[in-house]
C-alpha positions in Angstrom: 198.7 -30.5 -12.8 196.5 -27.3 -13.8 197.3 -23.9 -11.5 194.5 -21.3 -11.5 195.0 -17.7 -11.1 192.7 -16.6 -8.4 189.3 -18.9 -9.3 186.9 -16.5 -8.0 187.7 -13.9 -9.6 185.8 -14.1 -13.0 183.8 -17.3 -11.7 181.5 -15.2 -9.4 180.7 -12.7 -11.8 179.1 -15.2 -13.6 177.4 -17.0 -11.5 175.9 -14.0 -10.1 174.8 -12.9 -13.9 171.4 -13.9 -13.4 171.1 -14.2 -9.6 169.9 -10.2 -8.7 168.8 -10.8 -5.2 172.9 -12.0 -4.3 174.0 -9.2 -3.4 178.3 -9.1 -2.1 179.1 -7.3 1.5 182.5 -6.4 2.4 184.4 -5.4 5.4 186.8 -3.1 3.9 188.8 -6.1 1.9 186.9 -6.0 -2.0 190.6 -6.7 -3.4 191.8 -8.9 -0.9 188.7 -11.0 -1.1 188.8 -11.2 -5.4 185.9 -9.0 -5.3 186.9 -6.2 -6.7 185.6 -7.0 -10.4 182.5 -7.9 -9.1 181.5 -4.7 -7.5 182.8 -2.8 -10.7 180.0 -4.8 -12.3 177.3 -5.0 -10.1 178.0 -1.7 -8.3 174.2 -1.5 -6.8 174.7 -4.6 -5.6 177.3 -3.8 -3.5 178.6 -2.3 0.3 181.4 -2.2 2.3 180.7 -1.7 5.2 184.1 -0.7 6.2 186.3 -2.2 9.5 182.7 -2.7 11.8 182.1 -6.1 11.4 179.4 -6.3 13.9 177.6 -4.0 11.9 178.3 -6.3 9.0 176.1 -8.9 10.2 173.7 -6.9 11.7 173.2 -5.7 8.4 173.6 -9.2 6.3 171.2 -10.6 8.5 168.8 -7.4 8.0 169.0 -8.0 4.1 168.1 -11.2 4.2 165.4 -11.1 6.4 163.8 -8.7 2.9 164.5 -11.3 0.9 168.2 -10.5 -0.2 170.7 -13.2 -0.5 174.4 -11.6 1.1 177.7 -13.1 0.3 180.0 -11.7 3.0 183.8 -12.0 2.0 186.2 -10.6 4.5 188.9 -12.8 6.0 187.5 -15.9 8.3 189.0 -14.7 11.6 186.8 -11.3 10.9 183.6 -12.7 10.3 183.9 -15.5 13.6 185.8 -13.6 16.2 185.2 -10.3 16.3 181.3 -10.4 15.5 180.3 -13.5 16.9 177.5 -12.5 18.9 176.0 -10.6 16.1 176.7 -13.9 13.9 174.6 -16.1 16.6 172.0 -14.4 17.1 171.1 -12.2 13.5 171.8 -14.9 11.7 172.0 -18.3 13.2 169.2 -17.9 15.0 167.0 -16.6 13.0 168.2 -19.4 10.4 168.7 -16.3 7.4 170.2 -17.4 4.6 173.9 -15.1 4.7 176.7 -17.1 3.0 179.9 -16.7 5.1 182.4 -16.8 2.6 185.9 -16.7 4.8 189.9 -16.3 3.2 192.9 -17.0 4.5 192.0 -20.0 7.1 194.5 -21.6 9.0 198.1 -20.9 8.2 197.2 -19.7 4.4 198.2 -16.9 5.7 201.8 -15.7 7.0 200.1 -13.1 9.0 200.1 -14.4 12.1 198.0 -15.1 15.2 196.0 -11.8 14.3 194.6 -13.4 10.9 194.9 -17.0 10.8 191.8 -18.7 11.3 192.8 -22.0 13.4 189.6 -22.4 15.8 187.1 -21.7 13.1 185.3 -24.8 12.3 185.4 -25.6 16.0 183.1 -22.3 16.6 181.1 -22.9 13.1 180.6 -26.1 14.4 179.1 -25.5 17.2 176.8 -23.0 15.9 173.5 -24.4 15.6 171.7 -24.2 12.0 175.3 -23.0 10.6 176.6 -25.2 7.2 180.1 -26.0 7.7 182.1 -25.8 4.3 185.4 -25.4 2.9 187.4 -25.8 -0.5 190.5 -28.0 -1.5 190.8 -26.6 -4.8 190.2 -24.8 -8.0 187.5 -26.8 -8.9 185.6 -26.5 -5.5 186.6 -22.8 -5.3 184.1 -22.6 -8.6 181.9 -25.4 -7.4 180.9 -23.8 -3.7 178.7 -21.3 -4.9 176.1 -23.7 -6.0 176.4 -25.7 -3.1 176.1 -23.0 -0.6 173.1 -21.5 -2.4 171.3 -24.1 -2.2 171.6 -24.5 1.5 168.5 -23.3 3.5 170.0 -21.3 6.2 173.7 -19.9 6.8 176.8 -21.3 5.4 180.2 -20.8 6.1 182.9 -21.4 3.7 186.6 -21.6 4.0 187.7 -19.5 1.0 191.1 -20.2 -1.2 192.2 -17.2 -3.3 194.7 -16.4 -5.0 196.9 -19.7 -7.5 194.7 -22.2 -6.8 195.7 -25.7 -7.7 193.1 -27.6 -9.7 193.1 -31.6 -8.0 189.8 -32.5 -9.2 187.9 -32.2 -12.5 186.4 -29.3 -13.3 183.4 -31.9 -14.5 183.3 -33.3 -10.5 182.2 -30.0 -9.0 181.6 -30.1 -5.1 178.8 -31.8 -3.7 177.3 -31.1 -0.1 177.9 -33.7 2.5 179.6 -36.0 0.5 183.6 -36.7 0.6 185.7 -37.6 -2.5 187.3 -41.0 -2.7 190.6 -40.4 -3.8 192.2 -43.5 -3.2 191.6 -47.1 -1.7 193.2 -49.4 0.6 192.8 -51.5 3.6 195.4 -50.5 5.8 194.7 -47.5 7.4 192.1 -44.4 6.3 193.6 -41.2 6.0 191.0 -38.2 6.1 192.2 -34.4 4.9 190.5 -31.3 3.8 191.5 -28.5 2.5 195.0 -27.6 1.8 196.2 -30.5 3.6 194.3 -33.2 0.8 197.1 -32.3 -1.5 200.1 -32.9 0.8 198.4 -36.5 1.9 198.0 -36.5 -2.5 201.9 -36.7 -2.5 202.1 -39.1 0.7 199.6 -41.9 -0.2 201.0 -43.1 -3.3 204.6 -43.2 -1.9 203.1 -45.4 1.7 201.5 -47.6 -1.5 205.0 -48.2 -2.8 206.2 -48.9 0.6 203.4 -51.7 1.3 200.9 -49.7 3.5 197.5 -49.6 1.6 195.3 -46.5 2.0 191.9 -45.4 1.7 192.0 -41.3 1.2 189.2 -38.9 1.8 189.0 -35.5 0.8 185.9 -34.1 3.0 184.7 -30.7 2.1 181.3 -30.7 4.6 182.3 -30.3 8.2 179.3 -29.8 8.8 176.7 -31.7 8.7 178.9 -34.8 9.3 177.2 -37.6 8.6 178.5 -38.8 5.1 178.2 -43.1 4.8 181.6 -42.9 2.7 183.3 -41.8 5.7 181.7 -43.9 8.3 182.5 -47.1 5.6 186.1 -45.8 5.1 186.6 -45.6 9.0 184.9 -49.2 9.3 187.6 -50.5 6.0 190.7 -49.3 8.0 192.3 -52.2 10.0 195.0 -50.6 11.8 194.7 -47.3 12.1 192.9 -43.8 10.6 194.9 -40.2 10.3 192.8 -36.8 10.2 195.0 -34.0 8.7 193.5 -30.8 9.1 194.9 -26.5 8.8 193.0 -26.3 12.1 193.9 -26.6 15.7 192.6 -31.0 16.5 190.1 -29.6 18.7 186.9 -29.6 17.1 187.3 -30.1 13.7 187.7 -32.4 11.1 189.6 -34.7 14.3 187.0 -34.3 16.5 184.1 -35.2 13.8 185.6 -38.2 13.4 186.8 -38.8 16.4 182.7 -38.3 17.3 181.9 -40.5 14.5 184.0 -43.3 15.8 182.7 -43.2 19.2 179.1 -42.6 18.0 179.7 -46.3 15.8 181.6 -48.1 18.4 184.8 -48.5 16.3 188.4 -49.2 18.3 190.4 -48.5 15.4 193.6 -46.5 16.6 193.2 -42.5 15.7 195.6 -39.9 15.1 195.0 -36.5 14.6 197.2 -34.1 12.9 196.9 -30.6 12.7 197.7 -27.3 15.2 198.3 -29.0 19.1 196.7 -26.2 21.5 198.8 -23.3 19.9 198.8 -20.5 17.9 201.0 -20.4 15.0 203.8 -17.3 14.4 204.0 -15.1 11.1 206.2 -17.5 8.1 205.4 -18.7 4.6 202.5 -21.6 4.1 205.0 -24.2 3.3 207.1 -23.5 6.3 204.1 -23.4 8.5 203.0 -26.8 7.5 206.0 -28.2 7.6 207.0 -26.5 11.2 203.5 -27.6 12.6 203.1 -30.9 11.6 200.7 -30.6 8.6 202.8 -31.6 5.6 202.8 -34.8 3.8 206.1 -36.1 5.6 203.9 -36.0 8.9 201.3 -37.4 7.6 204.0 -40.4 6.8 205.2 -40.6 10.2 201.7 -40.6 11.9 200.6 -43.1 9.5 203.7 -45.3 10.7 203.1 -45.0 14.4 199.7 -45.7 13.9 200.7 -49.2 11.9 203.8 -49.4 14.5 205.8 -49.7 11.1 208.2 -48.0 9.5 208.0 -47.4 6.0 211.6 -46.5 5.0 210.4 -43.0 3.5 212.4 -40.0 3.4 211.6 -36.2 2.0 213.3 -37.5 -1.0 210.6 -40.1 -1.9 208.1 -37.9 -1.1 210.0 -35.0 -3.5 209.2 -37.4 -6.6 205.2 -37.3 -6.2 205.7 -33.8 -5.5 201.5 -32.7 -6.3 202.8 -28.9 -6.3 205.5 -26.6 -4.2 203.1 -24.2 -3.4 199.6 -23.0 -3.2 200.3 -19.6 -3.5 202.5 -17.0 -4.6 200.7 -14.0 -3.4 203.4 -11.5 -1.7 204.8 -12.0 2.0 202.3 -10.0 3.6 199.6 -11.8 1.9 196.4 -9.2 3.1 
């Protein structure tokens, strides 16, 4: 499997070349959000607002009202926690085309609670006019620019950086409101997003070999959540549904699936995997995913619970279908 080093850097520069109204705004995190080279290429279109995120949101809103297309680049927690009032009232309420590129989603950083965005999808889904996207590999990091740019309104993007695996062909870009069907089976349906998809890609083939057939969908659009492919996959599951997300289980992918199942009177058992009403501590991504039940083995155990049958699978079995041991070789501080 290909590992792409910093796929956003050169791609964003190329993509912006014929779009003079595209601007970049940062909050003192230029290189940390991979736009240092973009700044050097288009210095007149780059604005650093410093560590003043409330002002950053107001500034972006003003530029959008004047016909520009601001792409805000900063850590996710500094987009939705610190300046939420400005985001809601200055950007979302007037439905302005501001694209919020949110880095370090969930446990992709060992920086601890101050830097781990674990409830952002819930808050952004609840914000009127907001489109919510999440990248899961290098192909989606590259193609999400077109998706976000085409939306007539604000867009929040959970973004990956550093060394990113290419799980999906470059010829198959992200499509708004459309999940990727990665595997088909009638026993259970598994829905994943972001970095958890790679874990499920390890588990699902092993489950198939153990006699449990799974439909696996990768979800990149959290809002709107009206993809008929998702509903069809939920209806197909005979024994249960499992969601796996790099987020608290409240308000994110698991909640969106539960809402959809309730609205369509689907009585299939549902298990939601994610952070369970807890803040994660600082550690490596691999450790945190294992510690908080976001990894492939946790998915296997959840499938066993929902189906009521043992698969006999172990960590050794999953190691044989390992996709890639880590997503990033960033330094320990990951800032």
